LOBARO-705982 format. One record per residue: z, y, x of N, C-alpha, C, O in turn. Coordinates in nm, 3 decimals. Each point is the difference from the previous one (the first is absolute). Layout:
<rs>
Z:Y:X:Z:Y:X:Z:Y:X:Z:Y:X
...
</rs>
This chain:
<rs>
-1.165:-2.199:0.786:-0.102:0.142:-0.032:0.095:0.114:-0.044:0.072:-0.025:-0.097
-0.063:0.132:0.147:0.075:0.080:-0.107:-0.010:0.076:-0.093:-0.051:0.111:0.017
0.094:-0.147:-0.128:-0.010:0.068:-0.144:-0.030:0.153:0.025:0.014:0.063:0.105
-0.062:-0.014:-0.237:0.007:0.167:-0.014:0.128:0.079:-0.035:0.014:0.122:-0.003
0.091:-0.237:-0.028:0.126:0.048:-0.048:0.051:0.002:0.158:0.044:0.102:0.053
-0.056:-0.213:0.006:0.068:-0.010:0.171:-0.021:0.143:0.068:0.076:0.082:0.051
-0.216:-0.088:-0.075:-0.057:0.125:0.111:0.044:0.166:-0.040:0.026:0.091:0.079
-0.026:-0.089:-0.202:0.052:0.141:-0.059:0.163:-0.033:0.016:0.067:0.103:-0.008
-0.014:-0.184:0.023:0.178:-0.039:-0.008:-0.017:0.072:0.194:0.073:0.089:0.044
-0.157:-0.140:0.016:0.023:0.018:0.120:-0.043:0.164:0.055:0.039:0.059:0.100
-0.131:-0.016:-0.205:-0.009:0.108:0.059:0.086:0.116:-0.079:-0.020:0.121:0.011
0.111:-0.179:-0.084:0.126:0.100:-0.043:0.107:0.020:0.095:0.061:0.101:0.034
-0.048:-0.284:0.020:0.141:0.004:0.088:-0.083:0.107:0.181:0.061:0.082:0.068
-0.156:-0.115:-0.055:-0.055:0.039:0.117:-0.017:0.188:-0.031:-0.011:0.070:0.101
0.011:-0.009:-0.224:-0.037:0.124:-0.004:0.144:0.069:0.016:0.018:0.107:0.057
0.108:-0.205:-0.129:0.116:0.053:-0.038:0.040:0.095:-0.107:0.120:0.009:-0.026
-0.206:0.061:-0.038:0.029:0.147:-0.040:-0.108:-0.012:-0.132:-0.114:-0.048:0.005
0.179:0.100:-0.117:-0.125:0.014:-0.132:0.044:0.162:-0.050:0.120:0.022:-0.011
-0.189:0.060:-0.010:-0.039:0.116:-0.058:0.017:-0.016:-0.129:-0.094:-0.041:-0.069
0.248:0.077:0.000:0.009:-0.011:-0.131:-0.067:0.109:-0.068:0.025:0.111:0.048
-0.121:-0.114:-0.167:-0.035:0.132:-0.055:0.071:-0.034:-0.127:-0.029:-0.103:-0.060
0.139:0.202:0.006:0.048:0.006:-0.126:-0.006:0.156:-0.028:0.061:0.072:0.079
-0.136:-0.010:-0.196:-0.027:0.113:-0.009:-0.053:-0.004:-0.168:-0.066:-0.086:-0.057
0.126:0.225:0.001:-0.048:-0.010:-0.173:-0.142:0.061:-0.044:-0.032:0.031:-0.115
-0.075:-0.018:0.274:-0.116:0.052:-0.041:-0.111:-0.053:0.074:0.007:-0.012:0.122
-0.136:-0.029:-0.206:-0.040:-0.098:0.064:-0.103:0.023:0.102:-0.048:-0.075:0.084
0.017:0.248:-0.124:-0.043:0.027:0.151:0.030:0.037:0.111:-0.067:0.029:0.098
0.216:-0.032:-0.125:0.080:0.042:0.088:0.019:-0.114:0.114:0.005:0.028:0.120
0.006:-0.171:-0.177:0.026:-0.105:0.001:-0.172:-0.030:0.109:0.022:-0.018:0.119
-0.109:0.016:-0.146:-0.128:-0.012:0.018:0.042:0.043:0.152:0.020:-0.085:0.087
-0.007:0.243:-0.058:-0.023:0.075:0.066:0.097:-0.041:0.121:-0.047:0.023:0.112
0.188:-0.087:-0.117:0.065:-0.043:0.045:-0.027:-0.105:0.059:-0.004:-0.006:0.123
-0.024:-0.117:-0.217:-0.081:-0.095:0.097:-0.088:-0.003:0.088:-0.006:-0.075:0.097
-0.056:0.146:-0.126:-0.157:0.020:0.070:0.067:0.069:0.150:-0.050:-0.022:0.111
0.141:0.087:-0.128:0.104:0.065:0.108:0.019:-0.057:0.139:-0.025:0.031:0.117
0.110:-0.177:-0.218:0.060:-0.122:0.043:-0.081:-0.055:0.128:0.024:-0.011:0.120
-0.131:-0.019:-0.208:-0.111:-0.060:0.069:-0.077:0.060:0.117:-0.027:-0.052:0.108
0.005:0.148:-0.146:-0.039:0.139:0.138:0.086:0.040:0.092:-0.042:0.062:0.097
0.173:-0.089:-0.111:0.129:-0.021:0.091:0.005:-0.107:0.058:0.095:0.004:0.078
-0.163:-0.130:-0.073:0.041:-0.096:0.044:0.070:-0.143:-0.072:-0.002:-0.115:0.043
0.063:0.169:-0.166:0.064:-0.110:-0.040:-0.102:-0.126:-0.055:-0.092:0.023:-0.079
0.120:-0.147:0.128:-0.122:-0.091:-0.060:0.106:-0.022:-0.073:0.090:0.012:0.082
-0.031:-0.042:-0.205:0.077:-0.080:-0.139:0.055:0.123:-0.082:0.084:0.083:0.035
-0.131:-0.090:-0.115:0.049:0.114:-0.136:0.021:-0.083:-0.108:-0.051:-0.102:-0.044
0.126:0.163:0.021:0.044:-0.080:-0.162:0.001:0.170:-0.101:0.044:0.109:0.034
-0.102:-0.145:-0.144:-0.023:0.091:-0.120:0.083:-0.074:-0.117:-0.021:-0.114:-0.043
0.121:0.208:0.001:0.097:-0.081:-0.101:-0.074:0.028:-0.126:-0.096:0.076:0.010
0.119:-0.115:-0.104:-0.033:-0.015:-0.139:0.026:0.106:-0.065:-0.085:0.056:-0.070
0.242:-0.004:0.090:0.018:0.115:0.017:-0.094:0.122:-0.084:0.009:0.065:-0.104
-0.106:-0.080:0.219:-0.124:0.142:0.014:-0.047:-0.038:-0.132:0.000:-0.119:-0.030
-0.048:0.222:-0.064:-0.100:0.001:-0.075:-0.148:-0.053:0.038:-0.057:0.049:0.097
-0.002:-0.145:-0.172:-0.125:-0.047:0.020:0.003:-0.139:0.155:-0.100:-0.056:0.043
0.222:0.038:-0.001:0.021:-0.069:0.165:-0.099:-0.100:-0.027:-0.075:0.001:0.098
0.030:-0.100:-0.192:-0.070:-0.088:0.046:-0.130:0.052:0.036:-0.041:-0.056:0.102
-0.047:0.153:-0.152:-0.139:0.065:-0.008:0.003:0.049:0.162:-0.096:-0.027:0.072
0.214:0.099:-0.022:0.072:0.045:0.112:-0.036:-0.121:0.110:-0.078:0.020:0.092
0.150:-0.156:-0.115:-0.010:-0.096:0.091:-0.130:-0.003:-0.015:-0.047:0.024:0.111
-0.032:-0.040:-0.184:-0.152:-0.065:0.013:-0.067:0.083:0.079:-0.054:-0.043:0.102
0.049:0.152:-0.130:-0.043:0.141:0.066:0.039:-0.025:0.165:-0.086:-0.017:0.087
0.179:0.018:-0.070:0.036:0.003:0.155:-0.051:-0.135:0.077:-0.034:-0.003:0.119
0.036:-0.094:-0.197:-0.049:-0.117:0.064:-0.119:0.001:0.045:-0.042:-0.054:0.102
-0.056:0.164:-0.235:-0.156:-0.029:0.018:0.005:0.093:0.146:-0.080:-0.025:0.090
0.193:0.144:-0.077:-0.097:0.050:0.104:0.093:-0.052:0.167:-0.053:0.018:0.110
0.175:-0.071:-0.123:0.039:-0.026:0.141:-0.057:-0.111:0.063:-0.070:-0.089:-0.049
0.115:0.108:0.190:-0.064:-0.056:0.106:0.052:-0.141:-0.017:0.086:-0.009:-0.087
-0.117:-0.101:0.147:-0.019:-0.154:-0.019:0.210:-0.028:0.079:0.090:-0.064:-0.054
-0.086:0.133:0.172:0.126:-0.017:0.021:0.137:0.041:-0.057:0.111:-0.036:0.039
-0.146:0.125:-0.146:0.131:0.060:-0.089:0.031:-0.126:-0.122:-0.066:-0.090:-0.052
0.169:0.129:0.045:0.043:-0.122:-0.130:0.065:0.157:-0.095:0.054:0.104:0.037
-0.107:-0.174:-0.209:0.065:0.114:-0.058:0.050:-0.107:-0.098:-0.053:-0.106:-0.032
0.187:0.170:-0.013:0.027:-0.100:-0.110:0.060:0.091:-0.099:-0.010:0.123:0.008
0.093:-0.202:-0.130:0.032:0.082:-0.122:0.208:-0.076:0.012:0.055:-0.106:0.028
-0.008:0.267:-0.079:0.141:-0.083:-0.022:0.038:0.115:-0.081:-0.053:0.105:-0.034
0.212:-0.189:0.010:0.034:0.064:-0.140:-0.066:-0.106:-0.125:0.001:0.021:-0.121
-0.041:-0.106:0.173:-0.040:-0.128:-0.101:0.068:-0.102:-0.016:0.041:-0.071:0.091
-0.018:0.051:-0.233:0.129:-0.061:-0.122:-0.057:-0.072:-0.052:0.084:-0.062:-0.065
-0.203:0.009:0.041:-0.045:-0.115:-0.080:-0.133:-0.071:0.080:-0.078:0.045:0.085
0.089:-0.176:-0.152:-0.177:-0.038:0.058:-0.087:0.043:-0.060:-0.103:-0.023:0.063
0.077:0.083:-0.169:-0.071:0.089:-0.061:-0.070:0.110:0.076:-0.121:0.019:-0.001
0.221:0.058:0.075:-0.015:0.126:0.104:-0.009:-0.060:0.079:-0.078:0.057:0.076
0.126:-0.199:-0.008:-0.063:-0.021:0.116:-0.148:-0.055:0.026:-0.063:0.007:0.106
0.023:-0.062:-0.220:-0.147:-0.055:-0.002:-0.083:0.117:-0.015:-0.104:-0.013:0.066
0.111:0.122:-0.128:-0.070:0.090:-0.019:-0.001:0.116:0.136:-0.071:0.100:0.004
0.166:-0.142:0.101:-0.006:0.118:0.094:-0.091:-0.132:0.087:-0.111:0.030:0.044
0.160:-0.162:-0.023:-0.069:-0.092:0.065:-0.213:0.057:-0.077:-0.095:0.014:0.078
0.088:-0.002:-0.172:-0.125:0.003:-0.055:-0.084:0.100:0.056:-0.122:-0.011:0.011
0.211:0.136:0.034:-0.005:0.147:0.074:-0.028:-0.004:0.136:-0.055:0.089:0.065
0.102:-0.209:-0.018:-0.038:-0.035:0.156:0.140:0.009:0.130:0.000:-0.005:0.123
0.130:0.025:-0.249:0.131:0.009:0.101:-0.006:-0.130:0.051:-0.040:-0.092:-0.072
0.084:0.068:0.215:0.006:-0.117:0.075:0.147:-0.015:0.047:0.041:-0.087:0.077
0.039:0.194:-0.140:0.178:-0.036:-0.019:0.059:0.074:-0.116:-0.049:0.108:-0.035
0.167:-0.172:-0.036:0.002:0.035:-0.143:0.153:-0.005:0.066:0.041:-0.084:0.081
0.030:0.190:-0.137:0.135:-0.045:0.025:0.101:0.126:-0.176:-0.007:0.104:-0.065
0.080:-0.230:0.087:0.109:0.032:-0.113:0.163:0.073:0.083:0.060:-0.028:0.105
-0.037:0.122:-0.208:0.114:0.079:0.029:0.122:-0.135:-0.034:0.104:0.007:0.066
-0.112:-0.089:-0.135:0.111:-0.076:-0.037:0.005:-0.139:-0.016:-0.094:-0.032:0.073
0.143:-0.086:-0.124:-0.027:-0.137:0.049:-0.076:-0.050:-0.108:0.061:-0.056:-0.091
-0.188:0.066:0.086:-0.141:0.004:-0.068:-0.075:-0.149:0.024:-0.105:0.006:0.064
0.144:-0.118:-0.101:-0.054:-0.111:0.105:-0.141:-0.020:-0.078:-0.077:-0.084:0.048
0.030:0.169:-0.189:-0.132:-0.057:-0.072:-0.087:0.055:0.083:-0.108:-0.058:-0.009
0.106:0.162:0.100:-0.104:0.054:0.104:-0.063:-0.079:0.090:-0.108:0.027:0.053
0.201:-0.167:-0.024:-0.014:-0.030:0.138:-0.141:-0.109:-0.036:-0.074:-0.040:0.089
0.055:0.004:-0.236:-0.069:-0.121:-0.016:-0.146:0.090:0.024:-0.068:-0.022:0.100
0.033:0.106:-0.184:-0.113:0.063:0.012:-0.059:0.063:0.159:-0.118:-0.011:0.032
0.220:0.076:0.055:-0.024:-0.006:0.089:-0.054:-0.084:0.136:-0.083:0.045:0.079
0.156:-0.194:-0.065:-0.067:-0.095:0.035:-0.109:-0.076:-0.036:-0.057:-0.087:0.066
0.028:0.137:-0.200:-0.121:-0.072:-0.065:-0.111:0.117:0.058:-0.117:-0.027:0.026
0.184:0.173:-0.008:-0.115:0.062:0.080:-0.040:0.024:0.147:-0.099:0.053:0.051
0.209:-0.111:-0.002:-0.017:-0.017:0.174:0.040:0.126:-0.013:-0.087:0.083:0.025
0.238:-0.025:-0.069:0.036:0.145:0.037:0.162:-0.041:0.054:0.045:-0.111:-0.028
0.019:0.191:0.091:0.125:0.000:0.001:0.090:0.036:-0.127:-0.014:0.096:-0.076
0.082:-0.167:0.073:0.120:-0.024:-0.105:0.113:0.107:0.019:0.086:-0.075:0.045
-0.031:0.187:-0.049:0.148:0.034:0.073:0.064:0.050:-0.153:-0.035:0.081:-0.086
0.179:-0.202:0.109:0.044:0.054:-0.129:0.159:0.061:0.024:0.066:-0.032:0.099
-0.019:0.119:-0.199:0.108:0.059:0.064:0.128:-0.036:-0.022:0.020:-0.050:-0.110
0.087:0.062:0.194:0.097:-0.051:-0.027:0.117:0.090:0.059:-0.023:0.104:0.063
0.181:-0.164:-0.094:0.076:0.126:0.088:0.151:-0.076:0.055:0.044:0.025:0.112
0.016:-0.105:-0.193:0.080:-0.114:0.037:-0.037:-0.162:0.086:-0.092:-0.081:-0.014
0.171:0.083:0.074:0.006:-0.157:0.053:-0.077:-0.108:-0.086:-0.093:-0.073:0.032
0.160:0.086:-0.152:-0.065:-0.103:-0.059:-0.128:0.052:-0.070:-0.031:-0.065:-0.100
-0.040:0.156:0.126:-0.099:0.081:-0.095:-0.126:-0.039:0.110:-0.115:-0.035:-0.028
0.175:0.054:0.159:-0.106:-0.031:0.110:-0.056:-0.124:0.032:-0.114:-0.020:0.043
0.253:-0.107:-0.079:-0.011:-0.114:-0.010:-0.130:-0.050:-0.120:-0.112:-0.046:0.023
0.166:0.070:-0.126:-0.069:-0.008:-0.134:-0.147:0.087:0.022:-0.102:-0.057:-0.039
0.095:0.137:0.074:-0.147:0.008:0.050:-0.100:-0.055:0.054:-0.112:-0.018:-0.049
0.163:-0.019:0.184:-0.053:-0.091:0.068:-0.029:-0.127:-0.022:-0.109:-0.054:0.023
0.234:-0.011:-0.082:-0.032:-0.146:-0.082:-0.122:0.041:-0.117:-0.066:-0.097:-0.036
0.035:0.207:-0.018:-0.103:-0.015:-0.111:-0.145:0.022:0.082:-0.095:0.014:-0.077
0.067:-0.010:0.199:-0.073:0.007:0.037:-0.061:0.129:0.087:-0.110:0.006:0.055
0.198:0.080:-0.060:-0.056:0.141:0.080:-0.023:-0.011:0.102:0.073:-0.072:0.068
-0.180:0.137:-0.010:-0.049:-0.002:0.170:0.124:0.078:0.092:0.059:-0.034:0.102
-0.049:0.174:-0.203:0.067:0.085:0.032:0.123:-0.026:-0.050:-0.001:-0.105:-0.063
0.134:0.171:0.066:0.116:0.015:-0.074:0.022:0.195:-0.031:0.024:0.032:0.116
-0.019:0.073:-0.179:0.001:0.108:0.017:0.155:0.059:-0.023:0.053:0.003:-0.112
0.013:0.043:0.235:0.168:0.035:-0.040:-0.012:0.120:-0.049:-0.053:0.076:0.082
0.083:-0.019:-0.193:0.007:0.129:-0.035:0.075:0.009:-0.126:-0.003:-0.077:-0.096
0.081:0.199:0.115:-0.046:0.158:0.123:0.110:-0.017:0.083:0.119:0.033:-0.009
-0.202:-0.106:0.112:0.093:0.003:0.167:0.106:0.095:0.028:0.116:-0.007:0.040
-0.204:0.111:-0.080:0.096:0.173:0.072:0.143:0.019:-0.106:0.082:0.087:0.028
-0.065:-0.170:-0.139:0.104:0.044:-0.045:0.087:-0.117:0.045:0.118:0.035:-0.011
-0.128:-0.176:0.064:0.078:-0.049:-0.006:0.048:-0.060:0.146:0.063:-0.104:0.023
-0.111:0.200:0.064:0.099:-0.022:0.150:-0.150:-0.022:0.120:0.012:-0.020:0.121
-0.137:0.030:-0.196:-0.137:0.007:0.129:0.023:-0.118:0.064:0.009:-0.115:-0.042
0.000:0.165:0.159:-0.010:-0.103:0.145:0.088:-0.129:-0.024:-0.031:-0.115:0.031
0.151:0.158:-0.093:0.125:-0.048:0.041:-0.063:-0.101:-0.089:-0.055:-0.094:0.056
0.055:0.100:-0.217:-0.070:-0.065:-0.074:-0.057:-0.135:0.039:0.033:-0.117:-0.021
-0.125:0.175:0.081:-0.122:-0.077:0.065:0.051:-0.114:0.060:-0.033:-0.116:-0.023
0.160:0.177:0.143:0.019:-0.100:0.074:0.106:-0.124:-0.036:0.004:-0.110:0.055
0.082:0.160:-0.165:0.065:-0.061:-0.114:-0.079:-0.161:-0.075:0.029:-0.119:0.004
-0.121:0.188:-0.058:-0.079:-0.077:-0.094:-0.086:-0.122:0.122:-0.010:-0.119:-0.030
-0.045:0.177:0.165:-0.050:-0.080:0.119:0.090:-0.103:0.030:-0.031:-0.113:0.037
0.125:0.151:-0.051:0.075:-0.141:0.052:-0.017:-0.125:-0.093:-0.063:-0.087:0.061
0.099:0.048:-0.186:-0.002:-0.071:-0.107:-0.188:-0.020:-0.001:-0.047:-0.112:-0.022
-0.012:0.190:0.038:-0.149:-0.035:-0.042:-0.081:0.084:0.158:-0.025:0.114:0.040
0.012:-0.217:-0.006:-0.032:0.052:0.184:-0.173:-0.009:0.008:-0.070:0.031:0.096
0.024:-0.086:-0.236:-0.151:-0.055:-0.022:-0.074:0.062:-0.122:-0.110:-0.039:-0.038
0.169:0.121:-0.009:-0.057:0.050:-0.110:-0.053:0.148:0.035:0.081:0.080:0.048
-0.204:-0.046:-0.068:-0.036:0.121:0.067:0.062:0.093:-0.115:0.047:-0.028:-0.110
-0.062:0.130:0.167:0.037:0.096:-0.053:-0.057:0.146:-0.018:-0.054:0.056:0.096
0.063:-0.005:-0.201:-0.121:0.145:-0.028:0.138:0.028:-0.061:0.063:-0.070:-0.079
-0.014:0.241:0.156:0.110:0.075:-0.040:-0.092:0.189:-0.054:-0.102:0.064:0.028
0.175:-0.056:-0.080:-0.050:0.145:-0.065:0.111:0.084:-0.095:0.091:-0.068:-0.048
-0.095:0.201:0.020:0.111:0.038:-0.096:0.018:0.110:0.073:0.034:-0.028:0.115
-0.040:0.110:-0.131:0.118:0.136:0.095:0.057:0.010:0.133:0.107:0.039:0.045
-0.270:-0.109:0.027:-0.043:-0.011:0.121:-0.034:0.136:0.079:-0.069:0.084:-0.058
0.124:-0.057:0.215:-0.127:0.069:0.020:-0.067:-0.040:0.105:-0.016:-0.121:0.016
-0.026:0.194:0.058:-0.112:-0.069:0.178:0.065:-0.049:0.049:0.000:-0.120:0.030
0.121:0.256:0.009:0.061:-0.073:0.086:0.123:-0.102:-0.004:0.061:-0.006:0.106
-0.024:-0.056:-0.186:0.035:-0.085:-0.018:-0.085:-0.145:0.028:0.056:-0.094:0.056
-0.196:0.087:-0.101:-0.117:-0.093:0.056:0.099:-0.105:0.112:0.072:-0.099:-0.016
-0.100:0.151:0.089:0.027:-0.103:0.152:0.130:-0.016:-0.064:-0.032:-0.049:-0.109
0.148:0.059:0.110:0.107:-0.059:-0.045:-0.020:-0.104:-0.105:0.020:-0.117:0.032
-0.045:0.137:-0.115:-0.051:-0.099:-0.125:-0.073:-0.163:0.083:0.023:-0.117:-0.030
-0.104:0.167:0.129:-0.131:-0.107:0.007:0.086:-0.052:0.118:-0.044:-0.105:0.046
0.161:0.156:0.017:0.046:-0.060:0.116:0.115:-0.081:-0.072:0.063:-0.087:0.060
-0.043:0.112:-0.164:0.158:-0.107:-0.068:-0.091:-0.099:-0.100:0.057:-0.081:-0.073
-0.172:0.091:0.074:-0.041:-0.169:-0.076:-0.134:0.050:-0.087:-0.093:-0.077:-0.024
0.095:0.204:-0.015:-0.113:-0.010:-0.100:-0.133:-0.005:0.057:-0.013:0.039:0.116
-0.075:-0.076:-0.172:-0.131:-0.005:0.034:-0.139:0.117:-0.057:-0.112:0.023:0.047
0.163:0.013:-0.127:-0.068:0.138:-0.027:0.079:0.085:-0.088:0.096:-0.037:-0.067
-0.145:0.154:0.074:0.105:0.132:-0.035:-0.122:0.102:-0.055:-0.098:0.050:0.056
0.157:-0.040:-0.210:-0.065:0.051:-0.096:0.030:0.171:0.017:0.114:0.028:0.038
-0.206:0.083:-0.062:0.063:0.128:0.065:-0.096:0.095:-0.144:-0.111:-0.008:-0.054
0.216:0.082:0.044:-0.055:0.058:-0.153:-0.096:0.134:0.081:0.040:0.065:0.096
-0.145:-0.051:-0.151:-0.095:0.124:0.012:0.080:0.138:-0.044:-0.044:0.111:0.029
0.180:-0.135:-0.109:0.070:0.102:-0.030:0.037:0.045:0.144:0.019:0.121:0.005
-0.005:-0.180:0.105:0.051:0.076:0.122:-0.078:0.065:0.075:0.032:0.040:0.112
-0.157:-0.021:-0.174:-0.107:0.106:0.055:-0.018:0.105:-0.055:-0.012:-0.028:-0.119
0.000:0.172:0.137:0.029:0.126:-0.064:-0.123:0.012:-0.092:-0.117:-0.008:0.036
0.170:0.029:-0.176:-0.134:0.027:-0.085:-0.087:0.120:0.066:-0.123:-0.003:-0.001
0.195:0.105:0.057:-0.106:0.076:0.003:-0.115:-0.064:0.093:-0.104:0.060:-0.027
0.083:-0.151:0.117:-0.076:-0.032:0.114:-0.054:-0.056:-0.119:-0.091:0.066:-0.051
0.121:-0.159:0.001:-0.088:-0.110:-0.096:-0.093:0.090:-0.071:-0.106:-0.059:-0.020
0.107:0.186:-0.028:-0.042:0.047:-0.077:-0.090:0.083:0.043:-0.092:0.048:-0.066
0.140:-0.012:0.275:-0.137:0.087:0.022:-0.145:-0.085:0.048:-0.064:-0.059:-0.087
0.045:0.059:0.149:-0.138:-0.038:0.039:0.016:-0.143:0.076:0.092:-0.038:0.073
-0.220:-0.035:-0.118:0.047:-0.138:0.042:0.012:-0.003:0.153:0.082:-0.091:0.011
-0.102:0.120:0.083:0.034:0.006:0.150:0.147:0.039:-0.003:0.070:-0.073:0.071
0.004:0.186:-0.146:0.090:0.036:0.037:0.103:-0.144:-0.060:0.088:-0.055:0.066
-0.137:0.015:-0.221:0.095:-0.121:-0.059:-0.021:-0.133:0.108:0.090:-0.082:0.020
-0.217:0.077:0.041:0.033:-0.142:0.077:0.083:0.048:0.112:0.116:-0.040:0.012
-0.171:0.128:0.076:0.150:0.019:0.057:0.152:-0.024:-0.011:0.067:-0.065:0.080
-0.030:0.117:-0.171:0.116:-0.006:-0.082:0.027:-0.148:-0.009:0.095:-0.049:0.062
-0.165:-0.012:-0.127:0.011:-0.176:0.001:0.017:-0.076:0.149:0.072:-0.098:0.016
-0.149:0.159:0.087:-0.013:-0.057:0.145:0.142:0.050:0.055:0.072:-0.080:0.059
-0.037:0.197:-0.077:0.155:-0.019:0.012:0.081:-0.050:-0.060:0.075:-0.042:0.088
-0.029:0.013:-0.189:0.053:-0.057:-0.058:0.014:-0.135:0.026:0.113:-0.046:0.013
-0.238:-0.044:-0.001:-0.033:-0.138:0.109:0.047:0.017:0.124:0.073:-0.090:0.041
-0.097:0.195:0.040:0.063:0.003:0.133:0.154:0.008:-0.002:0.074:-0.071:0.068
-0.046:0.144:-0.135:0.203:-0.029:0.011:0.031:-0.106:-0.033:0.100:-0.047:0.054
-0.182:-0.045:-0.166:0.075:-0.142:-0.001:0.022:-0.085:0.026:0.089:-0.083:-0.018
-0.284:0.106:0.128:0.011:-0.162:0.090:-0.077:0.092:0.156:-0.077:-0.053:0.081
0.114:0.155:-0.077:-0.046:0.093:0.151:0.166:-0.041:0.086:0.051:0.070:0.088
-0.007:-0.171:-0.132:0.143:-0.025:0.071:-0.017:-0.146:0.059:-0.091:-0.072:-0.040
0.173:0.035:0.127:0.032:-0.148:0.064:0.040:-0.074:-0.114:0.103:0.016:-0.066
-0.198:-0.102:0.048:0.100:-0.130:-0.163:0.036:-0.081:0.060:-0.026:-0.009:0.120
0.107:-0.087:-0.196:0.050:-0.128:-0.005:-0.007:-0.032:-0.088:0.059:0.079:-0.074
-0.122:-0.200:-0.006:0.022:-0.072:-0.133:-0.015:-0.147:0.037:-0.024:-0.057:0.106
0.047:0.016:-0.236:0.014:-0.174:0.019:-0.123:-0.025:-0.051:-0.053:0.089:-0.066
-0.015:-0.215:0.086:-0.118:-0.037:-0.044:0.043:-0.146:-0.090:0.087:-0.087:0.012
-0.214:0.120:-0.118:0.049:-0.113:-0.100:-0.153:-0.026:-0.023:-0.085:0.089:0.011
0.057:-0.225:-0.045:-0.056:-0.107:0.011:-0.098:0.008:-0.134:0.064:-0.070:-0.078
-0.182:0.115:0.006:-0.046:0.016:-0.121:0.023:-0.129:-0.068:-0.011:-0.108:0.058
0.046:0.124:-0.196:0.063:-0.141:-0.056:-0.177:-0.006:-0.102:-0.025:-0.095:-0.075
</rs>
């Protein structure tokens, strides 16, 4: 029988793309997240750097359709993870090697995604019990070439990659062996997000199309 965490992990792998909302204003963050969902994104991360981020996660979870996954990002402690999970977050992402987020996630049936960069950190995150290891910031260390390099010794560790990534690089990153690519909503023109809801949704849809509207090849991974 499939567990909630396994189902959510498979949904992340199937979607391959996560829209990451990181802005300084709570209202703009809400507008951006709603634009992503209206534009077809099925996985959205709300970072805790947003003012009142936990309240925003709770609000979006209440609004979102059942086929959407909403998660929390920039989570750096077990206490933060629990607060986000109580608000309804279905996946939790740390930018660093912080294994304390894993236990609350596994207890709640959520996906734990732990940050790493070096091969030693990637292995440590995986052995700590993370469902997925986030390689960050991938754009600063070689992009797809780096993914291919770490895929050699770690062919079976599911990887999320993000940080200085463009939509046009998504296909290459997936082909190199990443299971999930995180794209910042900074790639959407602020003028579009500040416009009416339809214009904002169209801008988000264009970002998703640019990222996933190309022939893609990706490595499969079995959920842990």
